[in-house]
C-alpha positions in Angstrom: 3.3 -64.1 -18.8 1.9 -60.8 -19.8 -1.2 -61.2 -17.6 1.2 -61.3 -14.5 3.2 -58.4 -15.8 0.4 -55.7 -15.4 -0.4 -56.4 -11.8 3.3 -56.4 -11.0 3.7 -53.0 -12.8 0.8 -51.6 -10.9 2.3 -52.7 -7.6 5.6 -51.1 -8.5 3.9 -47.9 -9.5 2.0 -47.8 -6.2 5.2 -48.4 -4.2 6.9 -45.6 -6.1 4.1 -43.2 -5.4 4.1 -44.2 -1.7 7.8 -43.7 -1.6 7.4 -40.2 -3.0 4.8 -39.4 -0.4 6.6 -40.8 2.6 10.2 -40.0 1.8 9.9 -36.7 -0.1 11.7 -33.8 1.4 9.5 -31.3 3.1 9.2 -27.8 1.5 12.0 -25.6 2.8 11.0 -23.3 5.6 11.6 -19.6 4.6 14.3 -18.1 6.7 14.8 -14.7 8.3 17.0 -12.3 6.4 19.5 -10.1 8.3 18.6 -6.4 8.8 21.2 -3.8 7.9 21.9 -0.2 8.8 19.7 1.6 11.2 17.0 -1.1 11.2 19.5 -3.5 12.9 19.9 -1.1 15.9 18.0 -1.4 19.1 16.3 -4.2 21.0 13.5 -4.8 18.6 15.7 -6.6 16.1 17.2 -8.8 18.8 13.7 -9.7 20.1 12.5 -10.4 16.5 15.5 -12.7 15.8 15.0 -14.6 19.0 11.2 -15.0 18.5 11.6 -16.1 14.8 14.6 -18.3 15.7 12.5 -20.1 18.2 9.7 -20.7 15.6 12.1 -21.9 13.0 13.6 -24.4 15.5 10.1 -25.7 16.3 9.4 -26.2 12.6 12.7 -28.0 12.0 11.7 -30.4 14.8 8.1 -30.7 13.8 7.6 -29.5 10.1 3.8 -30.0 10.3 3.3 -27.7 13.3 0.5 -25.5 11.9 0.5 -23.1 14.9 4.2 -22.4 14.5 3.7 -21.9 10.7 0.9 -19.4 11.4 2.9 -17.5 14.0 6.0 -17.4 11.6 3.8 -16.2 8.8 2.5 -13.3 11.0 6.0 -12.5 12.0 7.2 -12.3 8.4 4.2 -10.1 7.5 5.3 -7.7 10.2 8.9 -7.9 9.1 7.8 -6.9 5.6 6.2 -3.8 7.0 9.3 -2.9 9.0 11.9 -3.5 6.3 9.9 -2.8 3.1 11.1 -6.2 1.7 7.6 -7.2 0.7 8.7 -9.4 -2.3 10.5 -11.8 0.0 8.5 -11.8 3.2 5.1 -11.7 1.6 5.9 -14.7 -0.5 7.4 -16.5 2.5 4.3 -15.8 4.6 2.0 -16.9 1.8 3.9 -20.2 1.4 3.4 -20.8 5.1 -0.2 -19.9 5.1 -1.0 -22.0 2.1 0.6 -24.9 4.0 -1.6 -24.3 7.0 -4.8 -24.0 4.9 -4.0 -27.1 2.9 -4.5 -29.1 6.1 -6.9 -26.8 7.8 -9.0 -25.0 5.1 -11.2 -23.4 7.8 -8.4 -22.0 9.9 -9.8 -18.5 10.7 -6.5 -16.9 11.5 -4.8 -18.2 8.5 -7.6 -17.0 6.2 -7.4 -13.5 7.8 -3.7 -13.4 7.2 -4.0 -14.6 3.7 -6.7 -12.0 3.0 -4.4 -9.3 4.5 -1.5 -10.4 2.3 -3.7 -10.3 -0.9 -4.7 -6.7 0.0 -1.1 -5.8 0.6 -0.2 -7.1 -2.8 -3.2 -5.2 -4.4 -5.0 -8.4 -5.2 -8.2 -6.8 -4.0 -10.9 -9.1 -5.4 -9.0 -12.2 -4.1 -8.6 -10.5 -0.7 -12.3 -9.8 -0.5 -13.2 -13.4 -1.4 -10.8 -14.8 1.3 -12.1 -12.3 3.9 -15.7 -13.4 3.2 -14.7 -17.0 3.8 -13.2 -15.9 7.1 -16.2 -13.8 8.3 -18.5 -16.8 7.6 -16.5 -18.8 10.1 -16.3 -16.1 12.8 -18.7 -13.1 12.4 -17.7 -11.7 15.9 -14.1 -10.8 15.1 -13.2 -7.1 14.6 -10.1 -7.7 12.5 -11.9 -9.5 9.7 -14.3 -6.5 9.3 -11.3 -4.3 8.9 -10.2 -6.5 6.0 -13.7 -6.4 4.5 -13.6 -2.6 4.9 -10.3 -2.3 3.1 -11.2 -4.6 0.3 -14.5 -2.8 -0.4 -12.7 0.6 -0.3 -10.2 -0.5 -2.9 -12.9 -2.0 -5.1 -14.9 1.3 -4.9 -17.8 -0.1 -2.9 -17.8 2.7 -0.4 -21.2 2.2 1.2 -20.3 -1.4 2.0 -17.0 -0.3 3.3 -18.7 2.1 5.7 -20.9 -0.7 7.0 -17.9 -2.9 7.6 -16.1 -0.1 9.5 -19.1 0.4 11.7 -19.3 -3.3 12.5 -15.6 -3.3 13.3 -16.0 -0.4 15.8 -19.0 -2.0 17.4 -17.0 -5.2 18.0 -13.7 -3.5 19.1 -12.9 0.2 19.0 -9.1 0.4 18.8 -6.2 1.8 16.7 -7.2 -0.3 13.7 -10.9 0.5 13.7 -10.4 4.3 14.4 -7.9 4.4 11.4 -10.5 2.9 9.1 -13.1 5.5 10.2 -10.5 8.2 9.5 -9.8 7.1 6.0 -13.5 6.8 5.1 -14.1 10.3 6.5 -11.2 11.6 4.4 -12.4 10.2 1.1 -15.9 11.5 1.8 -14.5 15.0 2.3 -14.5 15.3 6.1 -10.9 16.4 6.9 -11.7 17.6 10.5 -13.5 14.3 11.2 -10.6 12.3 9.7 -8.0 14.1 11.8 -10.1 13.5 14.9 -10.5 9.8 14.3 -6.8 9.3 13.4 -5.8 11.2 16.6 -7.9 8.7 18.5 -6.1 5.9 16.7 -2.7 7.3 17.7 -3.7 7.6 21.3 -5.0 4.0 21.3 -1.6 2.7 20.2 1.5 1.8 22.2 4.3 4.3 21.6 7.2 2.9 19.6 5.4 0.1 17.9 5.5 0.1 14.1 1.7 0.2 13.9 1.5 3.2 16.1 4.2 5.0 14.2 2.4 4.3 10.9 -0.8 5.7 12.3 1.0 8.9 13.6 2.5 9.3 10.1 -0.9 9.1 8.6 -2.2 11.7 11.0 0.8 13.9 9.9 -0.1 13.4 6.3 -3.7 14.5 7.0 -2.3 17.8 8.4 -0.1 18.1 5.4 -3.0 17.7 3.0 -4.8 20.6 4.7 -1.8 22.8 4.6 -1.0 22.6 8.3 2.8 22.1 8.1 3.3 22.9 11.8 1.2 20.1 13.1 2.4 17.7 10.4 6.0 18.3 11.4 5.1 17.7 15.1 3.7 14.3 14.3 6.7 13.3 12.2 9.2 14.5 14.8 7.3 12.6 17.6 7.3 9.5 15.5 11.1 9.8 15.2 11.4 10.2 18.9 9.4 7.1 19.6 10.8 5.1 16.7 14.2 6.4 15.6 15.2 6.1 11.9 11.6 5.3 10.9 11.7 5.7 7.2 8.2 7.1 6.7 8.7 9.7 9.4 11.9 10.8 7.7 9.9 11.0 4.4 7.3 13.1 6.2 10.0 15.5 7.3 11.3 15.6 3.8 7.9 16.6 2.4 7.6 19.4 5.0 11.0 20.8 3.9 10.0 20.4 0.3 6.9 22.5 1.0 9.1 25.1 2.5 11.3 25.0 -0.6 14.3 23.8 1.5 15.3 21.3 -1.1 18.7 20.3 0.2 17.2 19.3 3.6 14.3 17.5 1.9 16.7 15.5 -0.3 18.7 14.5 2.7 15.7 13.2 4.5 14.6 11.2 1.6 18.1 9.8 1.0 18.1 8.6 4.7 14.6 7.1 4.3 15.7 5.3 1.1 18.8 4.0 2.8 16.6 2.3 5.4 13.7 1.0 3.4 13.6 0.3 -0.4 10.3 1.9 -1.2 9.7 3.2 -4.8 7.9 6.2 -3.4 11.1 7.6 -2.0 12.8 7.4 -5.4 9.7 9.0 -6.9 9.8 11.9 -4.4 13.6 12.3 -5.1 12.8 12.6 -8.8 10.7 15.7 -8.1 13.2 17.2 -5.6 16.1 16.9 -7.9 14.2 18.6 -10.7 13.2 21.4 -8.3 16.8 21.8 -7.2 18.0 21.9 -10.9 19.7 18.5 -10.9 18.1 17.0 -14.1 20.6 14.1 -14.4 19.9 12.9 -10.9 16.1 13.4 -11.5 16.3 11.2 -14.5 18.2 8.5 -12.7 15.7 8.5 -9.8 12.8 8.3 -12.3 14.4 5.2 -13.9 15.0 3.6 -10.6 11.4 4.1 -9.5 10.1 2.6 -12.7 12.5 -0.3 -12.5 11.3 -1.1 -9.0 7.7 -0.9 -10.0 8.2 -2.9 -13.2 9.8 -5.7 -11.3 6.7 -5.8 -9.0 4.4 -5.8 -12.0 6.2 -8.6 -13.8 6.1 -10.7 -10.6 2.4 -10.2 -10.4 1.9 -11.1 -14.1 4.0 -14.2 -13.7 2.3 -15.4 -10.5 -1.5 -14.9 -10.3 -1.6 -15.6 -6.6 1.2 -13.3 -5.5 3.2 -10.3 -6.7 2.4 -6.6 -6.1 0.1 -5.1 -8.7 1.8 -1.7 -9.4 0.0 -0.4 -12.5 -1.4 2.8 -10.9 2.0 3.8 -9.6 3.6 2.9 -12.9 1.1 5.1 -14.8 2.2 8.1 -12.7 5.9 7.3 -13.0 5.6 7.1 -16.8 3.8 10.5 -16.8 6.8 12.0 -15.1 9.1 10.6 -17.9 6.6 11.7 -20.5 6.1 8.1 -21.7 2.4 8.6 -22.2 1.7 5.5 -24.2 3.1 3.4 -21.4 1.3 5.5 -18.8 -2.0 4.9 -20.6 -1.4 1.1 -20.8 -0.9 0.8 -17.1 -3.7 3.2 -16.1 -6.1 1.2 -18.2 -5.0 -2.1 -16.6 -5.6 -0.5 -13.1 -9.0 0.9 -14.2 -10.1 -2.4 -15.7 -9.2 -4.2 -12.5 -11.3 -1.9 -10.3 -13.4 0.6 -12.4 -15.4 1.9 -9.4 -12.4 3.0 -7.3 -12.0 6.8 -7.3 -8.2 6.6 -7.4 -8.2 4.3 -10.4 -10.6 6.7 -12.2 -8.5 9.7 -11.3 -5.3 8.1 -12.6 -6.8 7.2 -16.0 -8.4 10.7 -16.2 -5.0 12.4 -15.6 -3.3 10.3 -18.2 -6.0 11.2 -20.7 -5.6 14.8 -19.8 -1.8 14.7 -20.3 -2.5 13.1 -23.7 -5.0 15.8 -24.7 -8.0 13.5 -24.5 -10.1 16.0 -22.5 -13.5 14.5 -23.1 -12.5 11.0 -21.8 -10.7 12.7 -18.9 -13.9 14.5 -17.9 -16.0 11.4 -17.7 -13.5 9.7 -15.5 -12.8 12.6 -13.2 -16.5 13.0 -12.6 -16.6 9.5 -11.2 -13.5 10.2 -9.1 -15.3 13.1 -7.5 -18.4 11.1 -6.5 -17.5 10.7 -2.8 -17.1 14.5 -2.4 -13.3 14.0 -1.6 -11.6 17.3 -0.8 -8.2 16.1 -1.7 -6.4 19.1 -3.2 -4.6 17.1 -5.9 -7.9 15.6 -7.1 -9.6 19.0 -7.0 -6.9 20.8 -9.0 -6.8 18.1 -11.6 -10.6 18.2 -11.9 -10.4 21.9 -12.3 -7.8 21.7 -15.1 -9.9 19.0 -16.9 -13.1 21.0 -16.6 -11.5 24.1 -18.0 -10.1 22.2 -21.0 -13.7 21.0 -21.6 -15.0 24.6 -21.8 -16.3 24.8 -18.2 -14.1 27.7 -17.2 -16.1 28.9 -14.2 -16.4 25.4 -12.7 -12.8 24.7 -13.4 -11.5 27.9 -11.8 -13.6 27.3 -8.7 -12.2 23.8 -8.2 -8.6 25.1 -8.6 -9.2 27.9 -6.1 -10.7 25.3 -3.7 -7.6 23.1 -4.1 -5.2 25.9 -3.4 -7.2 27.1 -0.4 -7.3 23.5 1.0 -3.6 23.0 0.6 -1.4 26.0 -0.3 1.6 23.6 -0.5 0.1 21.5 -3.3 2.6 19.8 -5.6 4.4 22.6 -7.3 4.0 21.6 -10.9 0.3 21.0 -10.5 -0.1 24.2 -8.5 1.8 26.2 -11.1 -0.4 24.9 -13.9 -3.5 25.8 -11.9 -2.2 29.3 -11.0 -1.3 30.0 -14.7 -4.8 29.0 -15.8 -6.3 31.3 -13.1 -4.1 34.2 -14.2 -5.0 33.8 -17.8 -8.7 34.1 -17.1 
């Protein structure tokens, strides 16, 4: 009897597996969330809803339609940029892309989108690996070289990043390629060249599109970093004309008013920006503004909110190796502001270990060491952070303070003066510290 039992059991098991395969429910399709407030105004939201609604209908009728999945993933990636809701839309897009790649592992567009998502989430090594898969399939595409440029920048491989940007411009000079050139010029200390390239990027874009508005904001920030508030304000105001209620343009206007010490106006701009897009950076800026306007309770509340938003991102990244925004660099600075220097050091080290060649990661860990009084360790790291000849005023001022604490008074003072000359509107607490040191010597 038993010899007949085993084959019967095997047949039953096979039928059960087949049933699971054929009759299992397909994975739910991520849906579009409603926009609220100013983001729900205008025709763009109506067009977005109609386009995404059509794609969702296609997928309900044909769940295995990879083209529709890819288009929906791209739409959700854009919606994340517009709304700031990266936790939801990035995860939704990744789910769709993984579904495409499971059946079509060499789908070039899906690989590019996945690489872009990894970079957005600060998974830079993973983004580079996926982009390298993509470029092997299609070495004649400009967009993939932009991804390779971005990944190499974030990992501190600057010569390779320059090569990728050059290839991108050879294949297709446009908004995206010009903006990469601008950023590389900026981190190599060429502010005039960076402004020139970003101006070209703006002119290559279509007015009113989110990508063009972002590029214009970046141009405004370059003017800001060189102390040119007039031109910075012009760019932010133009962005608001072309794309009303754009949160990052409102934030730009807020920084201009902050530089002018018009704190009530600056606070109002950031409150409006924050009401539109939930970006931790707005809470972080409000922390400084409330302190400057002598509202310590509100400053403390904003600092806690910024840390809470970043901590949620960090936890998600720790829980899910494939997704979740790595936010350790931002957390390190947030904890410096609340004087929780042990926590700041923990997160600065995590970021540094993840990408020890990146100048921003080196600067972050150097500054935390400085705040803790570990001046020798800070000097080694800030030297690495200066290796591209960046003329960023914050970096120069920090380097000057660190050099001075290490007994290099002349070098330190020269760096601080250069920082203040580059940007007279440097962050006030940092500028004050630098000015006090200069006055004491």
